[in-house]
RODO-2510 file (C-alpha; in nm, 4 decimals, decimal comma):
residues 124
     n   res          X          Y          Z
     1     q     0,0120     0,0109     0,0194
     2     v     0,1341     0,3521    -0,0675
     3     q    -0,0508     0,6989    -0,0549
     4     l     0,0545     0,9639    -0,3501
     5     v     0,0157     1,3390    -0,3315
     6     e     0,0844     1,5863    -0,6343
     7     s     0,2298     1,9136    -0,5719
     8     g     0,4070     2,1827    -0,7851
     9     g     0,1155     2,2601    -1,0346
    10     g     0,0305     2,6006    -1,1481
    11     l    -0,0300     2,8726    -1,3957
    12     v     0,3116     2,9313    -1,6656
    13     q     0,3256     3,0734    -1,9915
    14     a     0,4144     2,8891    -2,3000
    15     g     0,7818     2,8199    -2,3504
    16     g     0,8030     2,8023    -1,9526
    17     s     0,8935     2,5091    -1,7154
    18     l     0,7288     2,3855    -1,3932
    19     r     0,8469     2,1090    -1,1797
    20     l     0,6065     1,8461    -1,0477
    21     s     0,6506     1,6640    -0,7337
    22     c     0,4767     1,3468    -0,6071
    23     a     0,5418     1,2519    -0,2229
    24     a     0,4618     0,8946    -0,1228
    25     s     0,3827     0,7303     0,2078
    26     g     0,4654     0,3783     0,2927
    27     r     0,7618     0,1763     0,3512
    28     t     0,8017    -0,0007     0,0368
    29     f     0,8153     0,2983    -0,2167
    30     s     1,1500     0,1406    -0,3692
    31     s     0,9321    -0,1431    -0,4953
    32     y     0,7333     0,0400    -0,7304
    33     v     0,7502     0,1515    -1,0821
    34     t     0,5815     0,4893    -1,1079
    35     g     0,4797     0,7196    -1,3591
    36     w     0,2799     1,0418    -1,4877
    37     f    -0,0131     1,0603    -1,6903
    38     r    -0,2519     1,4024    -1,7693
    39     q    -0,6238     1,4149    -1,8513
    40     a    -0,7488     1,7356    -2,0204
    41     p    -1,1271     1,8102    -1,9625
    42     g    -1,3208     1,6313    -2,2063
    43     k    -1,0453     1,3761    -2,2613
    44     e    -0,8917     1,0412    -2,1850
    45     r    -0,6125     0,9976    -1,9305
    46     e    -0,3157     0,9759    -2,1406
    47     f     0,0449     0,8351    -2,0328
    48     v     0,3281     1,0987    -1,9791
    49     a     0,6206     0,9310    -1,8544
    50     a     0,7523     0,6308    -1,6138
    51     i     1,0248     0,5012    -1,4541
    52     s     1,1622     0,2087    -1,2987
    53     r     1,1948     0,1454    -0,9262
    54     s     1,5908     0,2310    -0,9005
    55     g     1,5293     0,4885    -1,1369
    56     g     1,7456     0,3094    -1,4046
    57     n     1,5260     0,3475    -1,6712
    58     t     1,2665     0,5960    -1,7924
    59     y     0,9833     0,5815    -2,0943
    60     y     0,8498     0,8830    -2,2400
    61     a     0,5444     0,9553    -2,4445
    62     d     0,6072     1,1109    -2,8175
    63     s     0,4489     1,4155    -2,7140
    64     v     0,6827     1,5064    -2,4362
    65     k     0,9994     1,3643    -2,5477
    66     g     1,2888     1,6060    -2,4734
    67     r     1,0970     1,8608    -2,3026
    68     f     0,9901     1,6252    -1,9950
    69     t     1,2076     1,4369    -1,7455
    70     i     1,0850     1,1940    -1,5225
    71     s     1,3164     1,1291    -1,1799
    72     r     1,2897     0,9772    -0,8352
    73     d     1,4618     1,0106    -0,5352
    74     n     1,3578     0,6781    -0,3011
    75     a     1,5526     0,8292    -0,0141
    76     k     1,3021     1,1137     0,0014
    77     n     1,0076     0,8907    -0,1209
    78     t     0,9759     1,1141    -0,4142
    79     v     0,9184     1,1227    -0,7805
    80     y     0,9638     1,4142    -1,0119
    81     l     0,8456     1,5611    -1,3335
    82     q     1,0550     1,8043    -1,4547
    83     m     0,8574     2,0097    -1,7822
    84     n     1,0529     2,2446    -2,0140
    85     n     0,9648     2,4490    -2,2770
    86     l     0,5994     2,3831    -2,2031
    87     k     0,3151     2,4023    -2,4804
    88     s    -0,0480     2,5387    -2,4313
    89     e    -0,1481     2,1652    -2,5392
    90     d     0,0204     2,0682    -2,2062
    91     t    -0,2480     2,2022    -1,9883
    92     a    -0,4210     1,9309    -1,8097
    93     v    -0,4583     1,7703    -1,4400
    94     y    -0,1090     1,5643    -1,3700
    95     y    -0,1451     1,2535    -1,1860
    96     c     0,1131     1,0338    -1,0084
    97     a     0,0852     0,6356    -1,0146
    98     a     0,2458     0,3183    -0,8886
    99     r     0,2434    -0,0337    -0,9636
   100     r     0,3373    -0,3649    -0,8334
   101     d     0,4512    -0,4964    -1,1536
   102     l     0,8027    -0,4438    -1,2854
   103     g     0,7515    -0,3076    -1,6213
   104     l     0,6943     0,0379    -1,7259
   105     g     0,3458     0,0599    -1,7905
   106     i     0,1857     0,3114    -2,0418
   107     r    -0,1734     0,2260    -1,9595
   108     k    -0,3795     0,3657    -1,6643
   109     y    -0,5041     0,0183    -1,6026
   110     d    -0,1448    -0,0698    -1,5529
   111     y    -0,1388     0,1325    -1,2613
   112     d    -0,2614     0,0420    -0,8783
   113     y    -0,2671     0,3527    -0,6958
   114     w    -0,2980     0,7045    -0,7702
   115     g    -0,2588     1,0736    -0,6449
   116     q    -0,5622     1,3371    -0,6582
   117     g    -0,4010     1,5191    -0,9415
   118     a    -0,2038     1,8829    -0,9865
   119     q    -0,3475     2,1299    -1,2140
   120     v    -0,0900     2,2842    -1,4760
   121     t    -0,2162     2,5174    -1,6905
   122     v    -0,0074     2,7016    -1,9875
   123     s    -0,0600     3,0244    -2,1622
   124     s    -0,0183     3,1386    -2,5106
***
């Protein structure tokens, strides 16, 4: 069991940067693969990025590759999403998630635990 809480969302101009944080509680955070998803109004929740348990492997959606970076610090029970060169189409609620399995899942159904979400709004 793990609980996840996102922070760091807000309003930013196009071309700017934000860093989202996801703080996890529980004694076995390092046992979970974690990922980030986002959901815009009226749209399906979509995959953004995932990171392996140790942080050695990452995977990104094509729409964010080269602009976003996922990382984790297991000693601090925290996973991050650094978002650079933000675009208006990045506007969404961003969710962090964790899964028990070892693979870097890219579907929302692959994940077992979810945070409440953080709003990111990019103005053009």
